N, C-alpha and C positions, 0 to 999 in steps of 0.2 A: 740507389738511394744514398743520400748523404747521411752522415752521423746524426745531424740535427733532425732529419726526417724520422730516423729510428727512435730518437729520444722523445719525439712527440707522441709515439705510440705508447710511451710510459705515462702519458697524461700531461706532459709539459706542453705549453704553447710554444710557438716558434721563437719568441724573444727569450723566454726562460731557457729553452734548449741552447740557444746561442751563448747566453751568459754562463750557463753551467759548463758548457764545453770550453769557453774561454778561461774559466777558473781552473779547470782541469789542466789545460795547456800551460798556464802561467805559474801555477803554484800560488803560494801566499802573495797577494798583490794588493796594491792600493786601487781605489775606484778609478783613478785616471788611467791606469794601465789596462784595467778591465774594459773601460770605455773604448780605449784605442783598439783593443783586440776584437771586441764584439761589434764595434761601429754602431752602438746604440746610444741615443742621447742620454746625457748624464741625468737630466730631470726624470727620465723614465727608469734609468738604471737603479736608482736607490729603491724604488718601489718593488722592482723585480727581485733584487737581492734580498729584500725583506721577505718576499713570497717564498723564495727558495730556502731561506733560513727556516721558515715555519715548516717546510716539508723535510727539513733535516738534510738537505743536499748541499747547503752552504753554511759555514760557520765564520765568525769573525773574532778577531782579537784587537786590542787597542795598544798601539805603541806610540808613545809621545803624542798622545791626543789624536792619533791618526788611526782610522780603522783599516785593518788588514783582513782581506777576505780569502778564504780557502774553500775548495770543493772537498766534500767528504768522499769516502770511498764509493765507487760505483755500485758496490754491493747494496748500498742504501736504496737504489732503484728497485732491486728485487724485493726488498722489504716493503717498499711502498706498494708494489703490485700485490704482494701477499695480504697486506692490510686492506686493500680495496676488495680483494676476493672474499676476505673474512667479513667485511662490511656488507657486501652484496648478499652473501649467504645468510647473514643475520636478518636482513630486511626482506629476503625473498618470500617468506610466507605472507607477509603483508602485501607485497607487490602482486603476488598471485591471487590473493583474495580480491584485490581491487580489479585485476584483469578479468577474473571469472565472473565478478558481479556485473561487469559490462557485457562480457561475451555471452552470458546466458539470459540477458534481457530479451523478452519476446520481440520478434521481428516478423513483420508480415510483408510478403512480396506478391504483387498481383501481375498476372500475365494475360494477354489476349491473343486470339487467333492461332492458326496452326504453328507459326514460328515460335510464338510464346510458349505453347504447349510442348513443342520439341525441346525448347531450352530447359524446361522443368525436368523432362525425362533425362536429358544429358547431365543435369546436375546430380541426379540420383546415382549416376555411375561413379561418382566420387565418394560413395558411401564408405565411411570408415569402419563401421561395424560389419560390413560385408553381409548384411541381412536386410531385406526389404519385406515388409508386411503389406499385403494388398487386399483391398476389397474392390472387385472389378467386374464390370459387365464386359465380357470379351467382345461382343458385337460392337459396342460403343468404343471400346479400346482400340479395335482394329480400324474403325471408321474415322476416328479422330485422334491423331492427325494423319492417319493413312496406313494401309497395310504394309507397304514397303518399308516405311520408317519403323513401324512397330516390330517387324521381323528383324530388322537390323538391331533394334534396341534389345530384344530378347537375346539374340546371339551375343551381343556385346556384353550384356550383363553377365551371362554365363561365362564368357571368355575372361572376364575380370574376377571370376570366382565369387560373385555375389549371389547368394541364394535368395529365392523368393518363396514365401508362404502366401498363397493366394486363396481367397474365398470367392467363389464364382456362383452365379445363379444355378439352381439345381435343374432347371429345365429352360428350354427356349433360347439357349445361348450357342456358342461355337465350341465344339469338342472335336479336335483333330490331333494329328501328330505334332502340330506346332503350337497350338493354342488350347487352353482350357482343361488340360489333363495333367496328371503327374508325369514328370519327365526327368529322369536322373541326369541325362546329358545336358539338359537346359537348366539344371539345378532348380527345379520347381516342384513344390509339393502343394496339393490342392485339397480344399474342402468345399462342400456345396451347401448353400442355404436357400431358403425360399426367394423367389424372384422379387417379391415386394420389398426386400431389403435394399435393392439396387436402384436408387433414385438418381445417382450421378454416374458418370462414366468410370471414374477411378478415385480411390482413396489410397494413399501410401503412407507408411510410417517408416522412417529410417533415421538413425542417429537421433538428433533432437528435433527432427522435422516432421511435420504432418502436411501432406499434399492432398489437395482436393481439386478435381477437374470435372467440369460440366460435360454434357454431351455436345455434339457438334452444333446443336440448335442454339445454345447460349454462348458457346465459343469463348470460354475463359477458364483460368486455373489460378490457384494461389497456393503459396507455401507459408505455413506458420512455423517459425523457428522458436521453440519454447521447450525447455527441459521438462517442466511440470506438465504441460499440455500433452506432449508426446508420450510421457509416461502414462498419463491417464488413458490416452487413446490406445496405447499398446496393451494395457490391461483389458480394455473393452474388446480389442481384437482377439486376445487369447481366450476370453470368455466365449466369444462367437465361434472361434476355432474348435473349442471343445464341444460345442453343440452341433457342429457341422457334420454332414454325411460324407463318407469317402466315395460314394457312388452318385452319379447324376442319373436322372430318369431319361 
């Protein structure tokens, strides 16, 4: 990289960098000499010299009605960087407030078919809190989008150290070494509730997301991203969890 390229990283544009560098090389100089060294048109040169003066990188004196321009110490560049850092830190709380006001606006995404449902499950594997709450009918969960994929998903979730708290039907579901029961290796803890609670295949709550998936018959799923809604659903889940049985019939 050339020196002018580095100077641009301090916030100068290309022409400002070239003129500042020319002034450093020349020492106190008339505009004509600076123009000759920088090869920048005189009509543009005056405006840029004025901009550099405002930043404190150039100063001028007048001798016999002629302006003489000089570059200030390069230490001024470090001061400018520090000033910018201080300014950013000052406005950072306001910027973050604006960012989060957008980031946490509710967002709804709709998916259809086996591939769409698989995409929802894959998204949950990016869970930041490393905890997923589930209300799930295992029979439907295995059927849609398919046993092979769901076995992969359960293993991958555990591999990523994401725990699952799952509420399953108390009877008439699947209960084996891989699905439907407590399993430390698969990082899953289970409670059981009456079968009438399970009208959909799956509901999941993680981070600020609430996921709902139909059975294979209706073939759809959706994700609601909302801090308030996910908090409300998490509270409901914990209430049901407290009512749930540790044993299935």
